[in-house]
C-alpha positions in Angstrom: -3.9 20.2 -18.3 -4.3 16.4 -18.3 -1.5 14.1 -17.1 -1.2 10.5 -18.4 0.4 8.0 -15.8 0.4 4.5 -14.6 -0.1 5.1 -11.5 -2.1 8.2 -8.9 -1.8 7.9 -5.6 -4.0 10.1 -3.4 -2.5 11.2 -0.2 1.2 12.8 0.9 1.4 11.2 4.2 4.0 8.5 4.7 1.9 5.8 3.5 1.1 7.7 0.2 5.0 8.6 -0.2 6.3 5.3 0.8 3.8 3.6 -1.5 4.6 6.1 -4.5 8.7 5.6 -4.0 8.0 1.8 -4.0 6.3 2.3 -7.3 8.6 4.8 -8.8 11.8 3.9 -7.4 12.2 0.2 -6.8 9.7 -0.6 -9.6 9.8 2.0 -12.4 6.2 2.7 -12.9 5.2 6.1 -13.7 3.3 8.0 -10.8 1.7 11.0 -10.3 0.8 11.9 -6.3 -1.7 13.9 -5.1 -2.3 15.9 -1.8 -4.1 18.6 -1.0 -2.4 20.5 1.2 0.8 22.6 0.5 3.0 20.7 2.3 3.6 16.8 2.8 2.9 14.9 5.8 0.6 17.6 7.0 -2.0 15.7 9.4 -1.3 12.0 11.0 2.0 12.2 9.6 3.6 15.0 11.2 1.6 15.0 14.1 2.3 11.9 15.7 5.0 11.1 18.3 8.0 10.0 16.4 8.3 6.3 17.7 9.5 3.6 15.8 7.4 0.9 17.3 8.8 -2.8 17.8 5.6 -4.6 17.3 4.4 -6.4 20.5 1.0 -5.1 21.0 -0.5 -6.8 17.8 -2.4 -9.6 17.1 0.3 -12.7 16.1 0.0 -13.3 12.4 -2.0 -10.1 11.8 -0.8 -7.3 9.3 0.5 -4.4 11.9 2.3 -7.4 13.7 4.2 -8.4 10.6 4.3 -5.2 9.2 5.3 -3.3 12.3 8.0 -5.4 12.9 9.3 -5.9 9.3 8.8 -2.0 9.4 10.9 -1.5 12.3 14.0 -3.1 10.4 13.4 -1.4 7.4 12.4 2.4 8.5 15.8 2.2 10.5 17.9 0.9 7.5 16.1 3.6 5.4 17.1 6.3 8.0 21.0 4.9 7.8 21.1 4.9 4.3 19.7 8.5 3.8 21.3 10.2 7.0 17.8 10.9 8.5 18.4 11.3 12.5 16.8 8.4 14.8 18.3 6.2 17.8 17.0 3.1 18.7 17.2 3.6 22.5 14.3 0.9 23.7 11.4 1.4 26.0 10.0 0.2 29.0 6.4 -1.2 29.6 5.9 -0.6 33.5 3.3 -3.0 35.4 2.4 0.0 38.3 0.5 -2.4 40.5 0.6 -6.3 40.9 -2.8 -6.3 39.4 -0.6 -5.6 36.2 1.5 -8.0 36.0 -0.7 -10.8 34.7 -1.4 -8.4 31.4 2.3 -7.6 31.4 3.2 -11.1 31.2 0.5 -11.6 28.6 2.1 -8.5 26.6 5.6 -10.5 27.1 4.2 -13.8 25.5 2.7 -11.8 22.5 6.2 -10.2 22.0 7.8 -13.2 21.7 5.4 -14.6 19.6 5.9 -11.8 17.1 9.4 -11.8 17.0 10.0 -8.8 19.2 13.0 -8.5 21.3 11.9 -8.1 25.0 12.5 -9.4 28.5 10.8 -8.8 31.6 12.7 -6.8 34.2 12.8 -6.0 38.1 11.6 -2.9 39.5 15.5 -2.7 40.4 16.3 -3.4 36.9 13.9 -1.2 35.5 15.1 2.0 37.2 19.4 1.3 35.5 17.3 2.4 32.4 14.5 4.9 33.8 15.8 6.1 37.6 12.4 8.2 38.1 10.1 5.3 36.9 7.7 3.9 39.6 6.9 0.0 38.7 6.7 -3.5 40.5 8.0 -4.8 37.3 8.5 -4.0 33.7 8.8 -5.2 30.1 12.2 -3.9 28.3 11.6 -3.7 24.6 15.1 -3.3 22.8 14.2 -2.6 19.5 11.8 0.4 20.2 13.2 3.8 18.5 12.7 7.4 17.6 12.7 9.2 14.4 11.5 12.6 12.8 9.1 11.5 10.3 8.4 14.8 8.6 12.2 14.4 7.6 11.6 10.5 6.1 9.0 11.9 4.3 11.0 14.8 2.9 13.8 12.4 1.8 11.3 10.2 0.1 9.6 12.9 -1.7 13.3 14.2 -2.8 14.0 10.6 -4.2 10.6 10.7 -5.9 11.1 14.0 -7.9 14.8 12.7 -8.6 13.1 9.9 -10.3 10.7 11.6 -12.7 7.8 11.3 -10.2 4.9 14.1 -10.3 4.0 15.4 -7.2 1.0 17.8 -6.9 0.7 19.9 -3.9 -2.6 21.8 -3.1 -3.9 19.4 -5.3 -7.4 17.4 -3.6 -9.2 15.3 -5.5 -12.4 16.8 -6.2 -14.0 14.0 -8.3 -13.2 10.2 -9.5 -14.5 8.7 -12.5 -13.7 5.7 -14.4 -13.7 5.2 -18.4 -13.0 2.1 -20.3 -9.5 2.8 -20.8 -8.5 5.0 -17.8 -9.3 6.7 -14.3 -9.6 9.9 -14.1 -8.9 12.3 -11.0 -10.0 15.8 -11.3 -8.2 18.5 -9.5 -7.9 22.2 -8.9 -5.1 22.1 -11.3 -5.9 19.2 -14.0 -6.9 16.0 -14.6 -4.7 13.1 -14.0 -5.7 10.0 -16.2 -4.3 6.7 -14.7 -4.2 3.0 -15.0 -4.8 2.6 -11.4 -5.6 4.6 -8.5 -3.9 3.9 -5.1 -6.0 5.5 -2.3 -3.6 6.8 0.6 -5.9 9.8 2.0 -5.9 8.8 5.6 -8.3 11.0 7.3 -10.6 11.2 4.2 -10.0 7.7 3.0 -13.3 6.7 3.3 -14.6 9.7 1.3 -11.8 9.1 -1.2 -13.4 5.4 -1.6 -16.9 6.9 -2.3 -15.8 9.3 -4.7 -14.3 6.3 -6.6 -17.7 4.4 -6.3 -16.9 2.3 -3.6 -19.2 1.3 -0.6 -16.8 1.2 1.8 -18.2 -0.4 5.2 -15.6 1.1 7.5 -16.2 4.9 8.4 -13.5 7.0 8.9 -14.2 8.6 12.9 -11.5 11.0 13.9 -9.5 11.0 17.6 -7.5 13.5 18.7 -4.4 12.6 21.1 -3.6 15.9 22.8 -0.1 16.1 24.0 2.2 18.1 26.6 5.8 18.3 27.0 7.7 18.4 29.8 9.5 22.0 30.6 13.5 21.6 30.0 14.5 21.5 33.3 12.1 18.3 34.0 13.2 16.3 30.8 16.1 14.7 32.8 13.0 12.8 34.3 12.9 10.7 31.3 15.9 8.8 29.6 13.7 7.1 26.9 10.5 5.4 26.6 7.7 4.9 29.3 4.9 3.1 28.6 2.0 2.2 31.1 0.6 -1.6 30.5 -2.4 -1.3 28.1 -6.1 -1.2 29.6 -8.0 -4.1 27.9 -10.8 -2.4 28.5 -9.6 0.5 26.2 -8.5 0.2 22.7 -5.8 2.8 22.9 -2.5 2.4 24.5 -2.4 5.2 27.3 -0.5 8.2 28.0 3.0 7.8 27.8 6.3 9.8 28.0 8.8 9.9 25.1 12.3 11.7 24.5 12.0 12.7 20.9 15.0 13.1 18.5 15.3 16.6 19.7 15.5 16.0 23.4 12.4 17.0 24.2 10.1 14.8 26.3 6.1 14.4 24.8 3.8 13.1 27.4 0.5 11.5 25.8 -1.6 11.0 24.3 -5.1 11.0 25.4 -8.0 10.0 23.2 -11.1 12.2 22.4 -13.8 12.3 19.7 -12.5 15.4 17.6 -15.2 17.4 16.4 -13.5 17.8 12.9 -11.7 15.5 10.8 -8.6 17.5 11.0 -10.0 19.1 14.7 -6.4 19.4 16.7 -8.1 21.5 19.2 -11.5 21.8 20.9 -12.6 24.7 18.9 -11.8 23.2 15.7 -15.4 22.2 14.4 -17.3 21.2 11.1 -20.6 20.4 10.9 -20.1 18.0 7.9 -17.2 16.1 9.8 -19.2 15.7 13.1 -22.6 14.8 11.0 -20.7 12.2 9.3 -19.6 10.8 12.6 -22.5 10.9 14.3 -25.0 9.7 11.8 -23.1 6.5 11.7 -24.7 3.6 13.8 -20.9 2.5 15.0 -20.3 5.8 16.9 -23.3 5.4 19.4 -22.6 1.7 19.8 -18.9 2.3 20.6 -20.0 5.4 22.9 -22.2 3.1 25.0 -19.5 0.5 25.1 -16.8 3.0 26.4 -19.1 5.6 27.9 -17.0 5.9 31.3 -13.6 5.3 29.5 -15.0 8.4 27.2 -16.0 10.5 30.3 -12.7 10.3 32.0 -10.8 11.0 28.7 -13.0 13.9 28.2 -11.8 15.2 31.7 -8.6 14.5 31.4 -8.5 16.9 28.1 -9.9 19.7 30.1 -7.7 19.4 33.2 -3.4 19.5 33.8 -3.6 18.2 36.8 -5.6 15.0 35.4 -3.2 14.3 32.8 0.0 14.9 35.3 -1.8 12.4 37.8 -1.7 9.7 34.9 1.8 10.4 34.1 2.8 10.7 37.7 1.4 6.8 37.9 4.5 6.1 35.7 7.2 8.8 37.1 5.7 10.1 40.6 8.0 13.2 40.3 6.1 14.5 37.2 3.6 17.4 38.3 1.1 19.8 36.6 3.8 22.7 36.4 6.2 20.5 34.6 3.5 20.2 31.7 3.5 23.0 28.8 1.1 22.2 26.2 2.3 20.6 22.8 0.8 19.9 19.1 -1.9 17.5 19.2 -2.5 14.8 16.4 -5.9 13.4 14.8 -5.9 9.3 14.8 -8.1 8.1 11.4 -9.4 5.3 13.0 -11.8 3.1 10.9 -14.7 1.8 12.4 -17.3 -0.8 11.7 -21.1 -0.4 12.1 -21.5 -2.5 14.7 -19.1 -0.2 16.4 -16.1 -2.0 16.5 -12.8 -0.3 16.0 -11.5 -2.1 13.1 -7.8 -3.2 14.5 -6.0 -4.1 11.7 -4.7 -2.5 8.7 -7.4 -2.6 6.0 -7.3 -2.7 2.3 -9.8 -2.8 0.0 -9.4 -3.5 -3.9 -11.4 -3.1 -6.8 -10.7 -3.2 -10.8 -7.9 -0.4 -11.0 -8.1 0.8 -7.4 -6.3 -0.1 -4.4 -7.7 1.9 -0.8 -6.0 1.8 2.0 -8.8 2.2 4.8 -7.4 1.9 7.7 -3.6 2.7 8.6 -3.2 4.5 11.9 -0.4 3.3 14.2 1.8 1.7 13.9 1.2 3.0 10.0 4.6 5.4 10.3 6.8 2.7 11.4 5.1 0.1 8.9 5.0 2.9 5.8 7.7 0.9 3.8 6.2 -2.4 4.2 2.6 -1.1 3.4 4.0 0.6 0.1 5.5 -3.0 -0.7 2.1 -4.6 0.1 0.4 -1.9 -1.9 2.7 -1.9 -4.7 2.1 -5.7 -5.1 -1.5 -5.1 -5.5 -0.6 -2.3 -8.3 1.6 -4.5 -10.2 -0.9 -7.4 -10.5 -3.6 -4.8 -11.7 -1.0 -3.2 -14.4 -0.3 -6.8 -15.6 
């Protein structure tokens, strides 16, 4: 079978679906969307914390800052319009010690620069929101919310089908070739011939780019984020979202507590190197994926830079007590007995050869091609804005 279309989108996570939605529903283009799994949102989107981020952490003026702040509002609007359960309940970023007040103030300044509604509160004021929290001061961020991103993806997929898009599940991109008139993507179910290719393959974005003849400078390195959840009898310890002040020596946010849209309370994630691109457990192993990671010079440079931190993360991964101790810094009443394992996620983190992690969304353009090469958190929050950004690039190519 051969399908002819304007655009072929590779990847059926929230970024791929949002991009296809923008192209089809809002701009009237013909689209075929390919997803290698049998369901939508099978990986990063379906394994995240369900947070609608506010946008306070990101460098002012960056794509992440601009798209997250705009995406916070567009995601809430989309949820309201389509009856998707969500809640804008705000969060606390808490300084547990006096040494963390300076970084907390820096975070407040960044929030102001990004246009995020946030204010510094005292410990007593913080406990009005979270009676069990321990802190000397906190940042109250009003626009943070929670949502079920799988439900968002299902609505996007349904609307795509209603508007005539073709959605092919269980259809990995096996080969990509280009001729004078089109770009062709081979799948197990046939060939898609399109005017433009959009790569939203997440954990495999660099590989799809190479299939398309590109040589992306960044390599996807998978980091597993492990979660616990509080037992039902301990859920009353947390009303909303409680985050630590980020450690400036570590490129992730640190474990935090999140009351989900279903009332459960998730705790995490930590960050450890995954042994497979879709490695949700320590026993999930791929020789090919691990060789891909270990053969990349940036991996070893990153390991040297964060050796001590990496050891601590692995130790926390292997010890429920250590995990609970990290949470007890924020909420002292949390104990190891309160924690039960929950599903882990894997972050598709783009890394450069010098060992630095790409800290912004990263797009690469070529003739007839748009590649989304780095879209970790807050990509779900920002997905509708990323979709518009990519669609603008596609529209330029279709002129």
